[in-house]
Z-matrix of the N, CA and C atoms (Angstrom, degrees):
N
C 1 1.463
C 2 1.526 1 109.45
N 3 1.326 2 117.56 1 126.95
C 4 1.457 3 121.48 2 -177.16
C 5 1.518 4 110.06 3 -80.25
N 6 1.323 5 114.79 4 169.10
C 7 1.447 6 122.01 5 178.88
C 8 1.523 7 110.95 6 -62.12
N 9 1.318 8 117.93 7 -37.34
C 10 1.454 9 121.62 8 -179.42
C 11 1.546 10 111.66 9 -62.65
N 12 1.317 11 117.20 10 -41.79
C 13 1.453 12 121.50 11 177.64
C 14 1.535 13 110.33 12 -61.84
N 15 1.327 14 114.38 13 -46.53
C 16 1.473 15 118.58 14 -177.94
C 17 1.512 16 110.81 15 -63.23
N 18 1.336 17 116.21 16 -40.22
C 19 1.478 18 120.13 17 179.03
C 20 1.515 19 110.62 18 -61.31
N 21 1.313 20 117.31 19 -43.66
C 22 1.459 21 121.59 20 -178.95
C 23 1.548 22 110.36 21 -62.25
N 24 1.310 23 117.11 22 -45.56
C 25 1.481 24 121.21 23 -179.23
C 26 1.513 25 111.62 24 -64.70
N 27 1.349 26 118.06 25 -43.73
C 28 1.442 27 121.55 26 179.92
C 29 1.520 28 111.36 27 -67.35
N 30 1.327 29 116.96 28 -38.25
C 31 1.462 30 120.85 29 178.57
C 32 1.501 31 110.70 30 -65.76
N 33 1.339 32 117.74 31 -43.03
C 34 1.476 33 119.88 32 178.31
C 35 1.533 34 110.63 33 -66.52
N 36 1.348 35 117.57 34 -32.18
C 37 1.464 36 121.55 35 175.32
C 38 1.504 37 110.48 36 -63.12
N 39 1.323 38 117.30 37 -41.37
C 40 1.461 39 123.25 38 179.76
C 41 1.549 40 111.14 39 -65.37
N 42 1.337 41 115.73 40 -43.08
C 43 1.453 42 119.21 41 178.97
C 44 1.527 43 111.87 42 -64.63
N 45 1.341 44 116.12 43 -42.21
C 46 1.443 45 119.90 44 176.66
C 47 1.535 46 112.18 45 -64.00
N 48 1.342 47 115.89 46 -34.32
C 49 1.443 48 119.69 47 177.33
C 50 1.524 49 112.15 48 -62.78
N 51 1.355 50 116.59 49 -41.12
C 52 1.460 51 121.13 50 178.81
C 53 1.544 52 111.06 51 -62.04
N 54 1.330 53 115.40 52 -43.39
C 55 1.477 54 119.10 53 178.01
C 56 1.519 55 110.33 54 -64.87
N 57 1.330 56 118.44 55 -41.59
C 58 1.428 57 122.80 56 -178.50
C 59 1.525 58 113.32 57 -66.84
N 60 1.319 59 115.90 58 -39.60
C 61 1.476 60 119.15 59 178.45
C 62 1.519 61 110.26 60 -62.75
N 63 1.325 62 116.60 61 -43.29
C 64 1.470 63 120.45 62 179.18
C 65 1.520 64 111.93 63 -58.68
N 66 1.330 65 116.35 64 -44.66
C 67 1.476 66 119.81 65 -179.48
C 68 1.517 67 111.91 66 -71.09
N 69 1.342 68 117.16 67 -39.45
C 70 1.476 69 120.43 68 -176.60
C 71 1.530 70 110.96 69 -70.50
N 72 1.324 71 117.53 70 -33.06
C 73 1.471 72 119.49 71 176.38
C 74 1.514 73 112.43 72 -63.46
N 75 1.354 74 115.37 73 -23.67
C 76 1.459 75 121.16 74 179.52
C 77 1.536 76 111.93 75 -100.66
N 78 1.342 77 116.02 76 9.79
C 79 1.475 78 122.03 77 179.30
C 80 1.531 79 112.67 78 56.14
N 81 1.331 80 115.12 79 41.95
C 82 1.480 81 121.18 80 177.24
C 83 1.524 82 109.60 81 -93.00
N 84 1.357 83 117.01 82 161.35
C 85 1.462 84 120.43 83 -177.45
C 86 1.510 85 114.42 84 -58.74
N 87 1.324 86 118.74 85 -34.91
C 88 1.455 87 123.04 86 -178.05
C 89 1.532 88 109.48 87 -81.67
N 90 1.346 89 116.45 88 107.89
C 91 1.457 90 120.74 89 -179.03
C 92 1.516 91 112.07 90 -101.90
N 93 1.340 92 116.12 91 -170.63
C 94 1.450 93 121.57 92 -176.84
C 95 1.548 94 111.17 93 -64.88
N 96 1.331 95 116.08 94 -43.88
C 97 1.467 96 118.17 95 -177.02
C 98 1.510 97 111.88 96 -62.05
N 99 1.335 98 115.56 97 -46.92
C 100 1.495 99 119.29 98 -178.44
C 101 1.505 100 112.05 99 -61.74
N 102 1.333 101 116.75 100 -48.99
C 103 1.461 102 120.21 101 -176.51
C 104 1.536 103 110.87 102 -65.28
N 105 1.345 104 118.13 103 -37.79
C 106 1.467 105 118.93 104 178.78
C 107 1.525 106 111.80 105 -67.22
N 108 1.357 107 116.62 106 -39.77
C 109 1.450 108 120.58 107 177.33
C 110 1.543 109 111.41 108 -61.36
N 111 1.336 110 115.54 109 -45.20
C 112 1.478 111 120.54 110 179.41
C 113 1.531 112 110.74 111 -60.45
N 114 1.344 113 116.01 112 -46.99
C 115 1.434 114 120.30 113 -175.84
C 116 1.525 115 112.46 114 -67.11
N 117 1.347 116 116.52 115 -44.89
C 118 1.476 117 119.70 116 -178.92
C 119 1.534 118 110.60 117 -69.07
N 120 1.312 119 117.25 118 -40.69
C 121 1.464 120 119.11 119 178.75
C 122 1.514 121 111.60 120 -64.97
N 123 1.320 122 117.77 121 -38.11
C 124 1.459 123 120.56 122 177.40
C 125 1.535 124 109.92 123 -65.85
N 126 1.306 125 115.27 124 -39.16
C 127 1.485 126 119.58 125 177.87
C 128 1.524 127 110.12 126 -62.95
N 129 1.330 128 117.96 127 -44.44
C 130 1.437 129 122.27 128 -179.26
C 131 1.533 130 110.83 129 -61.19
N 132 1.336 131 115.78 130 -46.78
C 133 1.466 132 119.82 131 -179.30
C 134 1.516 133 110.62 132 -61.23
N 135 1.339 134 116.24 133 -39.08
C 136 1.461 135 120.30 134 179.81
C 137 1.542 136 110.00 135 -65.90
N 138 1.313 137 116.85 136 -43.75
C 139 1.475 138 120.12 137 178.44
C 140 1.525 139 111.60 138 -60.17
N 141 1.352 140 114.17 139 -47.70
C 142 1.458 141 119.19 140 179.05
C 143 1.540 142 111.41 141 -59.88
N 144 1.320 143 115.01 142 -42.55
C 145 1.487 144 119.67 143 179.99
C 146 1.500 145 111.44 144 -60.80
N 147 1.351 146 116.30 145 -45.76
C 148 1.480 147 119.76 146 -177.78
C 149 1.519 148 111.46 147 -70.72
N 150 1.348 149 117.14 148 -46.57
C 151 1.464 150 120.16 149 -175.95
C 152 1.518 151 113.01 150 -70.07
N 153 1.342 152 116.65 151 -29.73
C 154 1.475 153 118.20 152 -179.50
C 155 1.535 154 111.82 153 -66.34
N 156 1.339 155 116.84 154 -25.77
C 157 1.453 156 118.98 155 176.71
C 158 1.534 157 110.21 156 -64.55
N 159 1.346 158 115.22 157 -45.52
C 160 1.462 159 119.49 158 179.85
C 161 1.554 160 111.70 159 -67.53
N 162 1.326 161 115.51 160 -31.38
C 163 1.469 162 119.05 161 -173.80
C 164 1.518 163 112.23 162 -84.16
N 165 1.330 164 117.11 163 -38.70
C 166 1.458 165 118.89 164 -170.24
C 167 1.531 166 115.70 165 -111.98
N 168 1.338 167 117.18 166 -13.98
C 169 1.471 168 117.49 167 -178.63
C 170 1.513 169 109.40 168 -77.44
N 171 1.317 170 115.39 169 148.45
C 172 1.460 171 123.35 170 177.94
C 173 1.530 172 108.49 171 -113.64
N 174 1.327 173 117.98 172 118.86
C 175 1.466 174 121.30 173 -177.82
C 176 1.536 175 110.80 174 -56.00
N 177 1.299 176 115.11 175 127.25
C 178 1.465 177 120.32 176 178.98
C 179 1.506 178 115.02 177 84.36
N 180 1.367 179 116.84 178 -6.05
C 181 1.462 180 119.23 179 -178.46
C 182 1.523 181 112.45 180 -123.99
N 183 1.341 182 118.31 181 -38.22
C 184 1.451 183 122.34 182 -173.66
C 185 1.531 184 109.99 183 -117.03
N 186 1.325 185 115.09 184 126.81
C 187 1.457 186 120.63 185 179.49
C 188 1.530 187 107.71 186 -108.28
N 189 1.355 188 117.23 187 101.45
C 190 1.457 189 121.07 188 -175.69
C 191 1.522 190 110.25 189 -116.08
N 192 1.300 191 115.69 190 140.63
C 193 1.487 192 122.83 191 178.69
C 194 1.535 193 106.79 192 -91.43
N 195 1.341 194 119.27 193 118.83
C 196 1.472 195 120.31 194 -177.14
C 197 1.519 196 114.26 195 -68.27
N 198 1.307 197 118.01 196 -15.40
C 199 1.504 198 119.63 197 -178.79
C 200 1.521 199 111.44 198 -118.47
N 201 1.356 200 116.92 199 23.17
C 202 1.448 201 119.04 200 -179.27
C 203 1.538 202 111.44 201 -65.72
N 204 1.319 203 116.90 202 -45.51
C 205 1.492 204 119.78 203 177.52
C 206 1.514 205 110.84 204 -64.43
N 207 1.342 206 117.05 205 -41.82
C 208 1.472 207 120.45 206 -179.75
C 209 1.541 208 111.68 207 -61.30
N 210 1.330 209 116.19 208 -33.01
C 211 1.453 210 118.93 209 179.99
C 212 1.525 211 112.01 210 -66.00
N 213 1.324 212 116.91 211 -28.42
C 214 1.449 213 119.82 212 179.28
C 215 1.527 214 113.02 213 -76.36
N 216 1.336 215 116.47 214 -18.40
C 217 1.458 216 119.89 215 179.03
C 218 1.536 217 109.74 216 -64.06
N 219 1.313 218 115.94 217 -42.35
C 220 1.471 219 121.03 218 -174.74
C 221 1.524 220 109.96 219 -60.13
N 222 1.313 221 117.98 220 -41.16
C 223 1.490 222 120.14 221 178.70
C 224 1.509 223 111.63 222 -82.10
N 225 1.326 224 118.16 223 -36.83
C 226 1.475 225 120.08 224 -177.35
C 227 1.515 226 113.62 225 -68.86
N 228 1.354 227 117.21 226 -33.35
C 229 1.454 228 119.63 227 -178.35
C 230 1.527 229 110.98 228 -72.01
N 231 1.335 230 117.46 229 -12.07
C 232 1.465 231 120.69 230 177.02
C 233 1.524 232 112.30 231 -60.29
N 234 1.333 233 117.77 232 -27.36
C 235 1.477 234 120.59 233 179.28
C 236 1.538 235 109.04 234 -66.01
N 237 1.330 236 117.00 235 -37.00
C 238 1.482 237 118.70 236 178.93
C 239 1.521 238 108.58 237 -71.32
N 240 1.312 239 117.56 238 -41.72
C 241 1.436 240 121.67 239 -179.50
C 242 1.536 241 112.15 240 -61.03
N 243 1.355 242 115.64 241 -38.69
C 244 1.471 243 119.83 242 178.45
C 245 1.515 244 111.78 243 -63.55
N 246 1.334 245 116.41 244 -26.66
C 247 1.458 246 120.02 245 -176.86
C 248 1.518 247 114.08 246 -72.42
N 249 1.358 248 116.93 247 -17.73
C 250 1.478 249 119.57 248 -179.27
C 251 1.516 250 112.24 249 -102.29
N 252 1.333 251 116.81 250 -1.58
C 253 1.484 252 120.20 251 176.10
C 254 1.516 253 108.84 252 -86.37
N 255 1.297 254 117.36 253 121.36
C 256 1.465 255 122.81 254 -175.34
C 257 1.510 256 110.14 255 -114.83
N 258 1.317 257 114.93 256 141.14
C 259 1.478 258 120.40 257 171.50
C 260 1.526 259 107.97 258 -113.25
N 261 1.286 260 115.51 259 116.29
C 262 1.465 261 121.13 260 -177.29
C 263 1.536 262 110.34 261 -79.60
N 264 1.315 263 115.12 262 168.36
C 265 1.474 264 120.35 263 -178.16
C 266 1.515 265 112.29 264 -64.57
N 267 1.362 266 115.91 265 -21.87
C 268 1.467 267 118.73 266 178.62
C 269 1.521 268 111.79 267 -93.75
N 270 1.326 269 117.18 268 20.82
C 271 1.472 270 123.80 269 175.91
C 272 1.531 271 113.10 270 69.01
N 273 1.326 272 117.28 271 12.50
C 274 1.451 273 120.41 272 176.47
C 275 1.521 274 109.35 273 -86.47
N 276 1.325 275 117.35 274 131.05
C 277 1.455 276 122.04 275 -179.10
C 278 1.501 277 108.83 276 -100.57
N 279 1.332 278 116.57 277 132.16
C 280 1.471 279 121.75 278 178.30
C 281 1.522 280 109.18 279 -132.29
N 282 1.319 281 115.30 280 163.22
C 283 1.478 282 120.02 281 178.24
C 284 1.516 283 114.98 282 96.60
N 285 1.343 284 116.99 283 3.06
C 286 1.476 285 118.16 284 -178.06
C 287 1.530 286 111.80 285 -66.26
N 288 1.343 287 116.88 286 -39.76
C 289 1.453 288 120.29 287 179.06
C 290 1.526 289 110.81 288 -65.16
N 291 1.332 290 116.99 289 -41.03
C 292 1.485 291 120.06 290 177.80
C 293 1.516 292 110.38 291 -64.48
N 294 1.324 293 118.32 292 -39.52
C 295 1.471 294 121.28 293 178.22
C 296 1.531 295 109.38 294 -63.58
N 297 1.333 296 116.76 295 -38.55
C 298 1.461 297 118.40 296 178.06
C 299 1.529 298 111.06 297 -67.76
N 300 1.318 299 117.50 298 -31.78
C 301 1.451 300 120.52 299 177.83
C 302 1.521 301 111.15 300 -70.29
N 303 1.330 302 117.73 301 -32.03
C 304 1.461 303 121.01 302 173.71
C 305 1.516 304 109.77 303 -60.36
N 306 1.311 305 115.54 304 -47.61
C 307 1.469 306 122.84 305 179.91
C 308 1.532 307 109.18 306 -62.91
N 309 1.354 308 116.78 307 -40.26
C 310 1.472 309 121.19 308 -179.11
C 311 1.538 310 109.58 309 -66.74
N 312 1.333 311 118.27 310 -39.35
C 313 1.482 312 120.44 311 178.81
C 314 1.526 313 110.97 312 -61.23
N 315 1.305 314 117.31 313 -38.30
C 316 1.473 315 119.36 314 178.21
C 317 1.539 316 110.29 315 -69.08
N 318 1.344 317 116.02 316 -38.48
C 319 1.488 318 119.20 317 178.42
C 320 1.525 319 110.19 318 -63.99
N 321 1.318 320 118.08 319 -40.04
C 322 1.453 321 120.63 320 178.30
C 323 1.509 322 112.05 321 -64.58
N 324 1.351 323 116.53 322 -37.83
C 325 1.441 324 120.61 323 175.72
C 326 1.517 325 112.54 324 -63.62
N 327 1.314 326 115.86 325 -39.99
C 328 1.475 327 120.09 326 179.33
C 329 1.547 328 109.20 327 -65.93
N 330 1.327 329 116.77 328 -42.54
C 331 1.465 330 119.46 329 178.99
C 332 1.517 331 112.56 330 -62.60
N 333 1.364 332 115.62 331 -42.47
C 334 1.453 333 120.20 332 178.13
C 335 1.526 334 111.36 333 -64.77
N 336 1.327 335 115.92 334 -40.18
C 337 1.455 336 120.63 335 179.98
C 338 1.523 337 112.93 336 -66.21
N 339 1.337 338 115.62 337 -29.88
C 340 1.450 339 120.09 338 178.41
C 341 1.522 340 112.21 339 -85.86
N 342 1.342 341 117.55 340 -4.59
C 343 1.462 342 121.12 341 176.35
C 344 1.519 343 113.82 342 92.55
N 345 1.303 344 118.51 343 11.83
C 346 1.493 345 119.89 344 179.58
C 347 1.518 346 109.43 345 -93.29
N 348 1.331 347 115.13 346 76.95
C 349 1.472 348 119.84 347 -172.28
C 350 1.533 349 112.70 348 -72.01
N 351 1.309 350 118.12 349 -49.24
C 352 1.458 351 121.88 350 -177.84
C 353 1.549 352 109.75 351 -65.77
N 354 1.321 353 116.62 352 -37.66
C 355 1.476 354 119.37 353 178.00
C 356 1.510 355 111.26 354 -63.82
N 357 1.344 356 115.85 355 -42.08
C 358 1.451 357 120.25 356 -179.40
C 359 1.524 358 111.35 357 -67.94
N 360 1.353 359 116.72 358 -41.05
C 361 1.460 360 120.57 359 -179.33
C 362 1.529 361 111.15 360 -66.79
N 363 1.336 362 116.01 361 -41.54
C 364 1.450 363 119.69 362 176.81
C 365 1.529 364 111.49 363 -63.05
N 366 1.323 365 115.58 364 -39.22
C 367 1.469 366 119.90 365 -179.72
C 368 1.518 367 112.05 366 -64.26
N 369 1.342 368 116.99 367 -44.88
C 370 1.460 369 119.47 368 -178.76
C 371 1.508 370 111.58 369 -64.97
N 372 1.331 371 117.28 370 -35.56
C 373 1.499 372 120.55 371 176.14
C 374 1.506 373 109.60 372 -64.78
N 375 1.336 374 118.49 373 -44.16
C 376 1.459 375 121.54 374 -178.86
C 377 1.521 376 110.46 375 -65.90
N 378 1.348 377 117.22 376 -38.24
C 379 1.463 378 121.26 377 179.90
C 380 1.516 379 110.42 378 -63.10
N 381 1.345 380 117.50 379 -47.10
C 382 1.456 381 121.06 380 -179.57
C 383 1.515 382 111.35 381 -65.14
N 384 1.352 383 116.42 382 -36.43
C 385 1.467 384 118.78 383 174.80
C 386 1.522 385 111.04 384 -66.36
N 387 1.327 386 118.60 385 -39.29
C 388 1.455 387 122.65 386 -178.70
C 389 1.521 388 110.39 387 -64.84
N 390 1.310 389 117.46 388 -34.28
C 391 1.476 390 121.04 389 -177.02
C 392 1.545 391 112.46 390 -84.12
N 393 1.330 392 116.35 391 -29.16
C 394 1.449 393 119.08 392 -172.96
C 395 1.538 394 114.12 393 -112.53
N 396 1.331 395 117.41 394 -55.59
C 397 1.445 396 120.46 395 -172.81
C 398 1.506 397 114.60 396 -75.75
N 399 1.326 398 117.69 397 -46.60
C 400 1.457 399 120.76 398 -175.12
C 401 1.526 400 111.71 399 -62.02
N 402 1.364 401 119.11 400 -46.79
C 403 1.484 402 117.77 401 178.70
C 404 1.512 403 112.84 402 -60.62
N 405 1.341 404 116.53 403 -36.54
C 406 1.465 405 120.44 404 178.22
C 407 1.516 406 110.80 405 -65.62
N 408 1.312 407 115.63 406 -39.97
C 409 1.488 408 120.06 407 179.17
C 410 1.538 409 110.90 408 -62.81
N 411 1.346 410 115.98 409 -47.01
C 412 1.456 411 119.82 410 -178.27
C 413 1.520 412 112.66 411 -69.41
N 414 1.336 413 116.89 412 -30.33
C 415 1.445 414 119.52 413 176.75
C 416 1.533 415 111.55 414 -66.52
N 417 1.370 416 115.25 415 -34.53
C 418 1.429 417 118.98 416 -177.23
C 419 1.523 418 112.46 417 -82.34
N 420 1.340 419 117.45 418 -37.77
C 421 1.466 420 121.18 419 -172.24
C 422 1.508 421 113.68 420 -115.26
N 423 1.328 422 117.49 421 -10.66
C 424 1.456 423 120.14 422 -176.50
C 425 1.502 424 112.76 423 -88.21
N 426 1.340 425 117.77 424 -170.33
C 427 1.481 426 122.13 425 177.31
C 428 1.526 427 111.08 426 -58.29
N 429 1.324 428 116.00 427 153.31
C 430 1.484 429 121.52 428 -177.41
C 431 1.516 430 111.33 429 -60.56
N 432 1.314 431 117.61 430 -31.35
C 433 1.463 432 121.26 431 -176.47
C 434 1.533 433 111.37 432 -65.13
N 435 1.332 434 117.71 433 -28.12
C 436 1.445 435 120.37 434 -179.52
C 437 1.537 436 113.08 435 -72.58
N 438 1.322 437 116.42 436 -18.11
C 439 1.462 438 120.95 437 178.50
C 440 1.511 439 112.98 438 -91.88
N 441 1.340 440 117.15 439 0.16
C 442 1.458 441 119.83 440 -179.15
C 443 1.540 442 111.14 441 -78.48
N 444 1.297 443 115.23 442 153.71
C 445 1.465 444 120.74 443 176.69
C 446 1.540 445 108.15 444 -128.83
N 447 1.310 446 116.00 445 154.83
C 448 1.458 447 120.76 446 -177.06
C 449 1.513 448 110.17 447 -97.62
N 450 1.333 449 115.58 448 142.94
C 451 1.436 450 121.74 449 177.92
C 452 1.528 451 109.72 450 -131.40
N 453 1.306 452 115.16 451 142.80
C 454 1.474 453 120.18 452 174.78
C 455 1.525 454 107.89 453 -96.48
N 456 1.320 455 115.23 454 124.33
C 457 1.475 456 121.04 455 -175.93
C 458 1.531 457 109.93 456 -120.93
N 459 1.302 458 114.60 457 127.38
C 460 1.480 459 121.68 458 177.87
C 461 1.528 460 107.60 459 -119.19
N 462 1.347 461 115.41 460 116.41
C 463 1.491 462 119.98 461 -176.19
C 464 1.491 463 109.90 462 -119.96
N 465 1.334 464 116.61 463 135.62
C 466 1.469 465 122.58 464 170.29
C 467 1.552 466 106.59 465 -103.69
N 468 1.319 467 116.18 466 123.16
C 469 1.451 468 120.38 467 -176.56
C 470 1.540 469 109.66 468 -126.03
N 471 1.315 470 114.20 469 159.96
C 472 1.453 471 119.95 470 172.51
C 473 1.525 472 109.54 471 -70.41
N 474 1.300 473 116.07 472 144.85
C 475 1.462 474 120.08 473 179.69
C 476 1.538 475 108.81 474 -65.17
N 477 1.343 476 116.22 475 115.93
C 478 1.465 477 119.32 476 -178.03
C 479 1.517 478 108.89 477 -153.33
N 480 1.311 479 114.23 478 174.06
C 481 1.477 480 120.05 479 -178.27
C 482 1.540 481 111.99 480 -101.07
N 483 1.342 482 117.75 481 18.33
C 484 1.459 483 120.85 482 -175.31
C 485 1.529 484 110.63 483 -112.14
N 486 1.335 485 117.07 484 27.76
C 487 1.470 486 118.92 485 -179.35
C 488 1.533 487 111.35 486 -61.56
N 489 1.311 488 115.95 487 -40.28
C 490 1.491 489 117.98 488 179.14
C 491 1.511 490 111.44 489 -62.85
N 492 1.332 491 116.72 490 -35.93
C 493 1.443 492 120.53 491 179.42
C 494 1.522 493 110.38 492 -66.69
N 495 1.325 494 117.68 493 -35.23
C 496 1.455 495 121.43 494 177.82
C 497 1.526 496 110.31 495 -62.67
N 498 1.323 497 116.80 496 -43.01
C 499 1.454 498 122.09 497 178.62
C 500 1.534 499 109.75 498 -64.25
N 501 1.328 500 117.09 499 -40.36
C 502 1.447 501 121.24 500 178.56
C 503 1.533 502 110.99 501 -62.72
N 504 1.292 503 117.36 502 -39.10
C 505 1.465 504 121.75 503 179.59
C 506 1.537 505 111.17 504 -65.61
N 507 1.308 506 114.65 505 -35.38
C 508 1.478 507 119.14 506 176.94
C 509 1.544 508 109.58 507 -66.73
N 510 1.327 509 115.23 508 -40.89
C 511 1.464 510 119.50 509 -178.77
C 512 1.537 511 109.70 510 -65.77
N 513 1.333 512 117.25 511 -37.09
C 514 1.442 513 121.33 512 178.91
C 515 1.533 514 112.02 513 -66.50
N 516 1.337 515 115.17 514 -23.42
C 517 1.473 516 120.28 515 178.52
C 518 1.499 517 111.88 516 -88.90
N 519 1.340 518 117.18 517 15.94
C 520 1.479 519 122.96 518 179.31
C 521 1.536 520 112.13 519 65.29
N 522 1.321 521 115.71 520 32.82
C 523 1.462 522 121.70 521 175.03
C 524 1.542 523 106.82 522 -112.62
N 525 1.306 524 117.62 523 112.41
C 526 1.449 525 122.16 524 -174.92
C 527 1.527 526 110.10 525 -91.35
N 528 1.315 527 116.90 526 120.11
C 529 1.461 528 122.46 527 -179.29
C 530 1.522 529 109.95 528 -81.37
N 531 1.336 530 118.16 529 120.24
C 532 1.457 531 123.42 530 -178.48
C 533 1.512 532 112.36 531 -100.99
N 534 1.331 533 116.38 532 -31.14
C 535 1.473 534 121.60 533 -176.49
C 536 1.504 535 107.99 534 -150.52
N 537 1.320 536 116.75 535 139.63
C 538 1.465 537 120.65 536 -178.22
C 539 1.552 538 110.21 537 -143.74
N 540 1.321 539 113.39 538 141.48
C 541 1.455 540 120.84 539 177.66
C 542 1.519 541 107.86 540 -140.15
N 543 1.340 542 116.54 541 125.21
C 544 1.466 543 122.33 542 -178.29
C 545 1.517 544 110.15 543 -118.89
N 546 1.351 545 117.23 544 133.49
C 547 1.455 546 120.05 545 175.72
C 548 1.511 547 109.70 546 -145.95
N 549 1.334 548 115.83 547 155.35
C 550 1.483 549 121.81 548 179.86
C 551 1.535 550 109.33 549 -85.64
N 552 1.320 551 114.00 550 135.03
C 553 1.447 552 120.42 551 173.92
C 554 1.537 553 111.86 552 -97.63
N 555 1.307 554 114.32 553 -37.62
C 556 1.472 555 121.56 554 176.82
C 557 1.521 556 107.35 555 -158.02
N 558 1.324 557 116.90 556 -170.95
C 559 1.454 558 120.54 557 -179.46
C 560 1.515 559 112.50 558 -66.58
N 561 1.349 560 117.51 559 -26.28
C 562 1.448 561 120.41 560 -175.24
C 563 1.532 562 113.69 561 -117.45
N 564 1.348 563 117.98 562 6.58
C 565 1.473 564 119.91 563 -179.50
C 566 1.508 565 110.92 564 -136.36
N 567 1.324 566 115.39 565 146.10
C 568 1.461 567 121.73 566 175.29
C 569 1.536 568 108.77 567 -131.55
N 570 1.333 569 114.23 568 151.83
C 571 1.461 570 119.85 569 176.98
C 572 1.528 571 109.48 570 -112.98
N 573 1.320 572 115.33 571 130.05
C 574 1.461 573 121.01 572 179.18
C 575 1.533 574 109.00 573 -117.86
N 576 1.321 575 116.31 574 117.25
C 577 1.464 576 121.69 575 177.88
C 578 1.533 577 108.16 576 -106.33
N 579 1.333 578 117.32 577 126.10
C 580 1.451 579 120.15 578 -176.04
C 581 1.519 580 109.83 579 -135.77
N 582 1.317 581 115.21 580 154.37
C 583 1.474 582 123.44 581 164.50
C 584 1.510 583 106.25 582 -114.03
N 585 1.324 584 117.43 583 119.29
C 586 1.453 585 120.57 584 -177.86
C 587 1.507 586 109.89 585 -121.49
N 588 1.331 587 115.21 586 155.53
C 589 1.472 588 121.93 587 174.91
C 590 1.510 589 108.38 588 -107.91
N 591 1.329 590 114.62 589 132.54
C 592 1.456 591 120.24 590 -178.91
C 593 1.542 592 108.02 591 -132.74
N 594 1.295 593 115.79 592 158.41
C 595 1.456 594 121.79 593 177.60
C 596 1.533 595 110.42 594 -63.19
N 597 1.316 596 116.59 595 143.50
C 598 1.466 597 119.11 596 179.83
C 599 1.532 598 112.81 597 -64.17
N 600 1.344 599 115.13 598 -17.77
C 601 1.487 600 119.05 599 178.91
C 602 1.521 601 113.17 600 -79.42
N 603 1.362 602 116.03 601 -18.89
C 604 1.478 603 118.83 602 -179.81
C 605 1.546 604 111.05 603 -81.47
N 606 1.270 605 116.37 604 125.76
C 607 1.458 606 121.37 605 178.76
C 608 1.524 607 111.02 606 -71.81
N 609 1.304 608 116.40 607 147.96
C 610 1.466 609 120.93 608 179.99
C 611 1.533 610 109.49 609 -62.34
N 612 1.338 611 117.38 610 -39.90
C 613 1.469 612 120.98 611 -179.44
C 614 1.537 613 111.75 612 -63.17
N 615 1.347 614 115.64 613 -39.92
C 616 1.478 615 118.30 614 -179.32
C 617 1.517 616 110.28 615 -67.33
N 618 1.331 617 117.69 616 -36.17
C 619 1.466 618 121.61 617 176.13
C 620 1.504 619 110.31 618 -65.14
N 621 1.323 620 116.36 619 -39.03
C 622 1.478 621 120.69 620 178.64
C 623 1.533 622 111.08 621 -60.07
N 624 1.330 623 117.03 622 -50.24
C 625 1.455 624 120.94 623 -178.34
C 626 1.541 625 110.75 624 -68.78
N 627 1.305 626 116.13 625 -29.52
C 628 1.468 627 120.03 626 178.96
C 629 1.522 628 109.89 627 -66.29
N 630 1.317 629 117.28 628 -41.90
C 631 1.480 630 122.30 629 179.20
C 632 1.530 631 109.01 630 -73.85
N 633 1.323 632 116.97 631 -37.96
C 634 1.458 633 121.92 632 -178.33
C 635 1.530 634 111.50 633 -58.82
N 636 1.328 635 117.49 634 -33.09
C 637 1.464 636 121.55 635 -175.73
C 638 1.531 637 112.66 636 -80.39
N 639 1.317 638 117.57 637 -9.27
C 640 1.480 639 120.60 638 -178.71
C 641 1.532 640 110.61 639 -67.66
N 642 1.318 641 116.25 640 151.73
C 643 1.471 642 121.07 641 179.96
C 644 1.497 643 111.80 642 -63.52
N 645 1.336 644 115.50 643 144.85
C 646 1.469 645 125.52 644 176.01
C 647 1.533 646 113.84 645 69.50
N 648 1.324 647 118.33 646 4.10
C 649 1.474 648 121.45 647 179.12
C 650 1.529 649 108.79 648 -83.63
N 651 1.342 650 116.44 649 126.25
C 652 1.440 651 122.19 650 -179.21
C 653 1.543 652 112.24 651 -102.88
N 654 1.304 653 117.48 652 -37.50
C 655 1.454 654 121.78 653 -178.57
C 656 1.521 655 108.69 654 -152.06
N 657 1.338 656 116.08 655 149.51
C 658 1.448 657 122.76 656 -176.74
C 659 1.528 658 109.81 657 -137.10
N 660 1.318 659 115.65 658 139.32
C 661 1.466 660 121.68 659 172.38
C 662 1.555 661 108.23 660 -133.29
N 663 1.315 662 115.79 661 122.67
C 664 1.474 663 120.79 662 -177.45
C 665 1.512 664 108.68 663 -122.81
N 666 1.359 665 115.02 664 132.01
C 667 1.454 666 120.12 665 -178.86
C 668 1.554 667 108.25 666 -135.64
N 669 1.326 668 116.56 667 131.14
C 670 1.456 669 120.83 668 175.82
C 671 1.526 670 109.54 669 -78.82
N 672 1.323 671 116.33 670 129.01
C 673 1.462 672 119.60 671 -178.04
C 674 1.504 673 112.79 672 -116.96
N 675 1.334 674 119.84 673 -9.32
C 676 1.466 675 121.00 674 175.32
C 677 1.512 676 108.22 675 -161.84
């Protein structure tokens, strides 16, 4: 193995490490080990694909595409990305950003394997900025709606005819209801499952106690989903 091959593999390992650290700091499914494996393996496949053309092609007889194997990485890595996309019971989908990072790690490996070091390094810096700095900037200086976060709320209430009033009280508390599901648990109890949007400045605990104090509410469960 030549120095150039080793440099490409180590560089792709470093790029995958940066992606993995970003995800692991946020407790996302894609960690350092997974992202490094994806990036290094993609780099190796790219190297093999390019070098095999020089080694096995015969001028005038064999027409080989140097990036044919690398092209399959982009579609093949989608299976890994699909594994981190979750659909919760309240129909909320999460994990799309992590799935995109899986795809990005493979792209960085391909770039490193093809020898585009500065392009790959620039790309990983822009990706990390896009995931961390830009959303923070828009939350601080952009429209109020961009700073909102979604919460999954599960409420057990007494069976009554004031369900609409309960929703109105939530709206008055600056909690925007995006999705609602109501079902009967028994003759005297109902379950209300909601996805609500709240300001990023409102603590989850304060929202919990706010809902807990509403009339006819027996039990509350609040979970942050984004």
